[in-house]
TIVO-2410 file (N, C-alpha, C; in nm, 3 decimals):
# residues 103
REC num residu      c1      c2      c3 atome chaine
REC   1      M   0.667  -7.243   1.090     N      A
REC   1      M   0.710  -7.285   1.222    CA      A
REC   1      M   0.781  -7.418   1.206     C      A
REC   2      S   0.903  -7.426   1.257     N      A
REC   2      S   0.978  -7.551   1.253    CA      A
REC   2      S   0.971  -7.617   1.390     C      A
REC   3      A   1.032  -7.733   1.401     N      A
REC   3      A   1.036  -7.803   1.530    CA      A
REC   3      A   1.114  -7.723   1.634     C      A
REC   4      K   1.201  -7.633   1.588     N      A
REC   4      K   1.281  -7.550   1.680    CA      A
REC   4      K   1.208  -7.423   1.719     C      A
REC   5      G   1.106  -7.384   1.644     N      A
REC   5      G   1.032  -7.263   1.674    CA      A
REC   5      G   1.009  -7.176   1.553     C      A
REC   6      V   1.007  -7.044   1.576     N      A
REC   6      V   0.984  -6.947   1.469    CA      A
REC   6      V   1.101  -6.850   1.468     C      A
REC   7      W   1.152  -6.822   1.347     N      A
REC   7      W   1.268  -6.736   1.331    CA      A
REC   7      W   1.232  -6.619   1.241     C      A
REC   8      F   1.289  -6.503   1.268     N      A
REC   8      F   1.267  -6.382   1.189    CA      A
REC   8      F   1.398  -6.344   1.122     C      A
REC   9      R   1.388  -6.308   0.994     N      A
REC   9      R   1.508  -6.267   0.923    CA      A
REC   9      R   1.481  -6.132   0.855     C      A
REC  10      Q   1.553  -6.031   0.900     N      A
REC  10      Q   1.549  -5.899   0.836    CA      A
REC  10      Q   1.639  -5.906   0.714     C      A
REC  11      D   1.611  -5.831   0.610     N      A
REC  11      D   1.691  -5.832   0.488    CA      A
REC  11      D   1.840  -5.832   0.517     C      A
REC  12      G   1.910  -5.935   0.471     N      A
REC  12      G   2.054  -5.943   0.483    CA      A
REC  12      G   2.108  -5.977   0.620     C      A
REC  13      S   2.022  -5.998   0.717     N      A
REC  13      S   2.070  -6.029   0.852    CA      A
REC  13      S   2.056  -6.178   0.880     C      A
REC  14      D   2.123  -6.222   0.985     N      A
REC  14      D   2.107  -6.360   1.030    CA      A
REC  14      D   1.969  -6.375   1.095     C      A
REC  15      P   1.906  -6.491   1.082     N      A
REC  15      P   1.776  -6.510   1.146    CA      A
REC  15      P   1.789  -6.508   1.299     C      A
REC  16      V   1.686  -6.455   1.364     N      A
REC  16      V   1.683  -6.452   1.510    CA      A
REC  16      V   1.556  -6.523   1.557     C      A
REC  17      P   1.564  -6.594   1.671     N      A
REC  17      P   1.444  -6.665   1.720    CA      A
REC  17      P   1.345  -6.568   1.783     C      A
REC  18      V   1.218  -6.580   1.743     N      A
REC  18      V   1.111  -6.504   1.807    CA      A
REC  18      V   1.023  -6.595   1.892     C      A
REC  19      F   1.035  -6.725   1.870     N      A
REC  19      F   0.968  -6.827   1.952    CA      A
REC  19      F   1.056  -6.951   1.951     C      A
REC  20      K   1.094  -6.995   2.070     N      A
REC  20      K   1.175  -7.115   2.083    CA      A
REC  20      K   1.087  -7.228   2.137     C      A
REC  21      A   1.064  -7.327   2.055     N      A
REC  21      A   0.980  -7.440   2.096    CA      A
REC  21      A   1.042  -7.510   2.216     C      A
REC  22      G   0.959  -7.545   2.312     N      A
REC  22      G   1.004  -7.620   2.428    CA      A
REC  22      G   1.055  -7.536   2.544     C      A
REC  23      E   1.065  -7.405   2.528     N      A
REC  23      E   1.109  -7.320   2.638    CA      A
REC  23      E   1.001  -7.315   2.746     C      A
REC  24      K   1.044  -7.310   2.870     N      A
REC  24      K   0.952  -7.304   2.983    CA      A
REC  24      K   0.916  -7.160   3.016     C      A
REC  25      A   0.802  -7.140   3.080     N      A
REC  25      A   0.759  -7.007   3.124    CA      A
REC  25      A   0.869  -6.944   3.207     C      A
REC  26      G   0.899  -6.818   3.178     N      A
REC  26      G   1.004  -6.745   3.249    CA      A
REC  26      G   1.135  -6.739   3.173     C      A
REC  27      A   1.153  -6.824   3.073     N      A
REC  27      A   1.276  -6.822   2.993    CA      A
REC  27      A   1.285  -6.690   2.916     C      A
REC  28      T   1.405  -6.635   2.902     N      A
REC  28      T   1.425  -6.512   2.827    CA      A
REC  28      T   1.546  -6.526   2.734     C      A
REC  29      W   1.546  -6.447   2.628     N      A
REC  29      W   1.662  -6.436   2.540    CA      A
REC  29      W   1.655  -6.302   2.469     C      A
REC  30      E   1.769  -6.261   2.413     N      A
REC  30      E   1.776  -6.134   2.341    CA      A
REC  30      E   1.817  -6.158   2.197     C      A
REC  31      A   1.773  -6.071   2.109     N      A
REC  31      A   1.812  -6.074   1.969    CA      A
REC  31      A   1.841  -5.931   1.926     C      A
REC  32      V   1.942  -5.915   1.842     N      A
REC  32      V   1.979  -5.783   1.792    CA      A
REC  32      V   1.988  -5.791   1.641     C      A
REC  33      W   1.932  -5.691   1.570     N      A
REC  33      W   1.948  -5.683   1.426    CA      A
REC  33      W   1.952  -5.537   1.387     C      A
REC  34      N   1.999  -5.511   1.267     N      A
REC  34      N   2.012  -5.375   1.215    CA      A
REC  34      N   1.918  -5.353   1.098     C      A
REC  35      E   1.864  -5.232   1.095     N      A
REC  35      E   1.782  -5.188   0.982    CA      A
REC  35      E   1.834  -5.052   0.943     C      A
REC  36      G   1.906  -5.046   0.832     N      A
REC  36      G   1.969  -4.921   0.793    CA      A
REC  36      G   2.070  -4.880   0.898     C      A
REC  37      R   2.056  -4.762   0.952     N      A
REC  37      R   2.147  -4.714   1.057    CA      A
REC  37      R   2.097  -4.746   1.197     C      A
REC  38      A   1.976  -4.797   1.207     N      A
REC  38      A   1.916  -4.824   1.338    CA      A
REC  38      A   1.946  -4.967   1.383     C      A
REC  39      E   1.979  -4.980   1.510     N      A
REC  39      E   1.996  -5.113   1.569    CA      A
REC  39      E   1.877  -5.140   1.660     C      A
REC  40      W   1.822  -5.259   1.648     N      A
REC  40      W   1.708  -5.301   1.728    CA      A
REC  40      W   1.753  -5.411   1.823     C      A
REC  41      K   1.715  -5.399   1.948     N      A
REC  41      K   1.742  -5.505   2.046    CA      A
REC  41      K   1.607  -5.546   2.103     C      A
REC  42      T   1.579  -5.674   2.096     N      A
REC  42      T   1.452  -5.725   2.147    CA      A
REC  42      T   1.478  -5.828   2.255     C      A
REC  43      T   1.410  -5.813   2.367     N      A
REC  43      T   1.415  -5.911   2.475    CA      A
REC  43      T   1.283  -5.986   2.476     C      A
REC  44      Y   1.291  -6.118   2.465     N      A
REC  44      Y   1.174  -6.207   2.462    CA      A
REC  44      Y   1.161  -6.278   2.595     C      A
REC  45      T   1.037  -6.291   2.644     N      A
REC  45      T   1.010  -6.365   2.768    CA      A
REC  45      T   0.892  -6.459   2.743     C      A
REC  46      V   0.914  -6.586   2.773     N      A
REC  46      V   0.809  -6.688   2.754    CA      A
REC  46      V   0.713  -6.684   2.871     C      A
REC  47      G   0.585  -6.687   2.839     N      A
REC  47      G   0.482  -6.693   2.941    CA      A
REC  47      G   0.419  -6.831   2.944     C      A
REC  48      D   0.302  -6.838   2.999     N      A
REC  48      D   0.230  -6.965   3.010    CA      A
REC  48      D   0.161  -7.003   2.881     C      A
REC  49      E   0.127  -7.129   2.871     N      A
REC  49      E   0.040  -7.173   2.761    CA      A
REC  49      E  -0.102  -7.142   2.804     C      A
REC  50      E  -0.181  -7.092   2.710     N      A
REC  50      E  -0.320  -7.056   2.741    CA      A
REC  50      E  -0.406  -7.072   2.617     C      A
REC  51      E  -0.535  -7.077   2.639     N      A
REC  51      E  -0.627  -7.086   2.525    CA      A
REC  51      E  -0.648  -6.946   2.468     C      A
REC  52      V  -0.634  -6.936   2.336     N      A
REC  52      V  -0.651  -6.809   2.266    CA      A
REC  52      V  -0.761  -6.829   2.162     C      A
REC  53      E  -0.857  -6.737   2.161     N      A
REC  53      E  -0.962  -6.744   2.061    CA      A
REC  53      E  -0.945  -6.630   1.962     C      A
REC  54      V  -0.936  -6.665   1.836     N      A
REC  54      V  -0.921  -6.569   1.726    CA      A
REC  54      V  -1.022  -6.608   1.618     C      A
REC  55      P  -1.041  -6.526   1.513     N      A
REC  55      P  -1.140  -6.562   1.410    CA      A
REC  55      P  -1.119  -6.701   1.349     C      A
REC  56      A  -0.995  -6.751   1.348     N      A
REC  56      A  -0.968  -6.884   1.290    CA      A
REC  56      A  -1.005  -6.998   1.385     C      A
REC  57      G  -1.038  -6.965   1.511     N      A
REC  57      G  -1.076  -7.068   1.607    CA      A
REC  57      G  -1.005  -7.053   1.739     C      A
REC  58      K  -1.009  -7.160   1.820     N      A
REC  58      K  -0.944  -7.162   1.951    CA      A
REC  58      K  -0.816  -7.244   1.941     C      A
REC  59      F  -0.710  -7.194   2.005     N      A
REC  59      F  -0.580  -7.259   2.003    CA      A
REC  59      F  -0.520  -7.262   2.142     C      A
REC  60      Q  -0.451  -7.369   2.176     N      A
REC  60      Q  -0.364  -7.371   2.294    CA      A
REC  60      Q  -0.233  -7.311   2.246     C      A
REC  61      A  -0.195  -7.198   2.302     N      A
REC  61      A  -0.080  -7.125   2.251    CA      A
REC  61      A   0.008  -7.074   2.365     C      A
REC  62      V   0.136  -7.062   2.337     N      A
REC  62      V   0.233  -7.011   2.434    CA      A
REC  62      V   0.246  -6.861   2.414     C      A
REC  63      R   0.233  -6.787   2.525     N      A
REC  63      R   0.246  -6.641   2.522    CA      A
REC  63      R   0.394  -6.604   2.526     C      A
REC  64      V   0.437  -6.514   2.436     N      A
REC  64      V   0.573  -6.463   2.435    CA      A
REC  64      V   0.566  -6.311   2.434     C      A
REC  65      S   0.618  -6.248   2.539     N      A
REC  65      S   0.622  -6.102   2.546    CA      A
REC  65      S   0.755  -6.055   2.491     C      A
REC  66      R   0.754  -5.938   2.426     N      A
REC  66      R   0.878  -5.883   2.376    CA      A
REC  66      R   0.885  -5.734   2.406     C      A
REC  67      V   1.005  -5.689   2.438     N      A
REC  67      V   1.033  -5.549   2.461    CA      A
REC  67      V   1.138  -5.509   2.359     C      A
REC  68      I   1.107  -5.408   2.279     N      A
REC  68      I   1.195  -5.368   2.169    CA      A
REC  68      I   1.252  -5.230   2.200     C      A
REC  69      D   1.384  -5.219   2.192     N      A
REC  69      D   1.454  -5.091   2.206    CA      A
REC  69      D   1.528  -5.065   2.076     C      A
REC  70      G   1.521  -4.940   2.029     N      A
REC  70      G   1.597  -4.905   1.909    CA      A
REC  70      G   1.509  -4.853   1.799     C      A
REC  71      G   1.573  -4.808   1.692     N      A
REC  71      G   1.500  -4.757   1.577    CA      A
REC  71      G   1.408  -4.641   1.614     C      A
REC  72      G   1.446  -4.565   1.717     N      A
REC  72      G   1.363  -4.453   1.759    CA      A
REC  72      G   1.252  -4.492   1.855     C      A
REC  73      L   1.244  -4.620   1.890     N      A
REC  73      L   1.142  -4.668   1.984    CA      A
REC  73      L   1.208  -4.712   2.112     C      A
REC  74      K   1.166  -4.660   2.223     N      A
REC  74      K   1.218  -4.703   2.352    CA      A
REC  74      K   1.109  -4.778   2.424     C      A
REC  75      Q   1.139  -4.899   2.461     N      A
REC  75      Q   1.045  -4.982   2.537    CA      A
REC  75      Q   0.914  -5.006   2.465     C      A
REC  76      Q   0.922  -5.040   2.337     N      A
REC  76      Q   0.804  -5.085   2.263    CA      A
REC  76      Q   0.769  -5.224   2.316     C      A
REC  77      R   0.648  -5.245   2.358     N      A
REC  77      R   0.608  -5.374   2.413    CA      A
REC  77      R   0.506  -5.442   2.323     C      A
REC  78      A   0.518  -5.572   2.313     N      A
REC  78      A   0.425  -5.649   2.232    CA      A
REC  78      A   0.412  -5.789   2.292     C      A
REC  79      T   0.303  -5.855   2.262     N      A
REC  79      T   0.282  -5.993   2.306    CA      A
REC  79      T   0.231  -6.073   2.187     C      A
REC  80      D   0.290  -6.191   2.169     N      A
REC  80      D   0.249  -6.283   2.063    CA      A
REC  80      D   0.212  -6.415   2.125     C      A
REC  81      W   0.123  -6.488   2.060     N      A
REC  81      W   0.087  -6.623   2.102    CA      A
REC  81      W   0.118  -6.719   1.989     C      A
REC  82      Y   0.191  -6.826   2.021     N      A
REC  82      Y   0.233  -6.926   1.922    CA      A
REC  82      Y   0.170  -7.061   1.955     C      A
REC  83      A   0.102  -7.119   1.857     N      A
REC  83      A   0.040  -7.250   1.872    CA      A
REC  83      A   0.130  -7.354   1.806     C      A
REC  84      P   0.163  -7.461   1.878     N      A
REC  84      P   0.248  -7.567   1.821    CA      A
REC  84      P   0.190  -7.619   1.690     C      A
REC  85      G   0.276  -7.632   1.590     N      A
REC  85      G   0.235  -7.683   1.461    CA      A
REC  85      G   0.163  -7.582   1.373     C      A
REC  86      V   0.137  -7.462   1.428     N      A
REC  86      V   0.063  -7.361   1.353    CA      A
REC  86      V   0.150  -7.236   1.332     C      A
REC  87      G   0.207  -7.185   1.439     N      A
REC  87      G   0.283  -7.060   1.435    CA      A
REC  87      G   0.212  -6.953   1.514     C      A
REC  88      R   0.240  -6.828   1.480     N      A
REC  88      R   0.180  -6.717   1.553    CA      A
REC  88      R   0.031  -6.708   1.518     C      A
REC  89      V  -0.053  -6.708   1.623     N      A
REC  89      V  -0.198  -6.700   1.602    CA      A
REC  89      V  -0.257  -6.567   1.649     C      A
REC  90      K  -0.180  -6.493   1.728     N      A
REC  90      K  -0.229  -6.364   1.777    CA      A
REC  90      K  -0.110  -6.276   1.811     C      A
REC  91      S  -0.126  -6.145   1.788     N      A
REC  91      S  -0.021  -6.049   1.820    CA      A
REC  91      S  -0.084  -5.919   1.865     C      A
REC  92      V  -0.034  -5.863   1.976     N      A
REC  92      V  -0.084  -5.736   2.028    CA      A
REC  92      V   0.034  -5.645   2.055     C      A
REC  93      N   0.037  -5.528   1.991     N      A
REC  93      N   0.141  -5.427   2.015    CA      A
REC  93      N   0.083  -5.320   2.106     C      A
REC  94      V   0.167  -5.273   2.199     N      A
REC  94      V   0.121  -5.172   2.294    CA      A
REC  94      V   0.213  -5.050   2.284     C      A
REC  95      G   0.158  -4.938   2.242     N      A
REC  95      G   0.235  -4.813   2.236    CA      A
REC  95      G   0.341  -4.812   2.129     C      A
REC  96      G   0.395  -4.693   2.100     N      A
REC  96      G   0.501  -4.680   2.002    CA      A
REC  96      G   0.454  -4.718   1.863     C      A
REC  97      R   0.550  -4.734   1.774     N      A
REC  97      R   0.520  -4.772   1.637    CA      A
REC  97      R   0.629  -4.865   1.589     C      A
REC  98      L   0.593  -4.978   1.535     N      A
REC  98      L   0.690  -5.072   1.481    CA      A
REC  98      L   0.699  -5.051   1.331     C      A
REC  99      S   0.812  -5.002   1.284     N      A
REC  99      S   0.825  -4.985   1.140    CA      A
REC  99      S   0.871  -5.113   1.075     C      A
REC 100      S   0.927  -5.204   1.152     N      A
REC 100      S   0.973  -5.331   1.098    CA      A
REC 100      S   0.963  -5.438   1.206     C      A
REC 101      P   0.841  -5.484   1.238     N      A
REC 101      P   0.822  -5.577   1.349    CA      A
REC 101      P   0.868  -5.718   1.319     C      A
REC 102      P   0.918  -5.789   1.422     N      A
REC 102      P   0.944  -5.931   1.405    CA      A
REC 102      P   0.812  -6.003   1.380     C      A
REC 103      S   0.814  -6.106   1.304     N      A
REC 103      S   0.691  -6.183   1.283    CA      A
REC 103      S   0.720  -6.330   1.278     C      A
***
C-alpha cells in the first residue's frame, strides 16, 4: 500500500487502482484490463470507514465495493476493506467465480 492507495497489475497491463487513499464515501471509478481474450471492467465504490475484526486483529478500514463485468462473469460483486498503512485486511466475494481477482 502506497500513500496513493493500492494498485493491481495484471500480467503485461498497466496498473489500475483498487483503493484510492483519501477518497470520500460515495466516490466511484472504473478500471478495465484484459486477460487473454477476455476484457474485465470493474466499477469501484468507496464506502464508509468502519471497524473490521479479522484473525490478525481489529482495524479501522475503508470499505470498497466492486462490481466486475467480463471474463464470462456478469455482475460479480465483491467488497474489500483497506486499513491505512496496512492494505487490504478483508475481502468478501458474492456469487460468480473470479478466475483472476484484483487484489
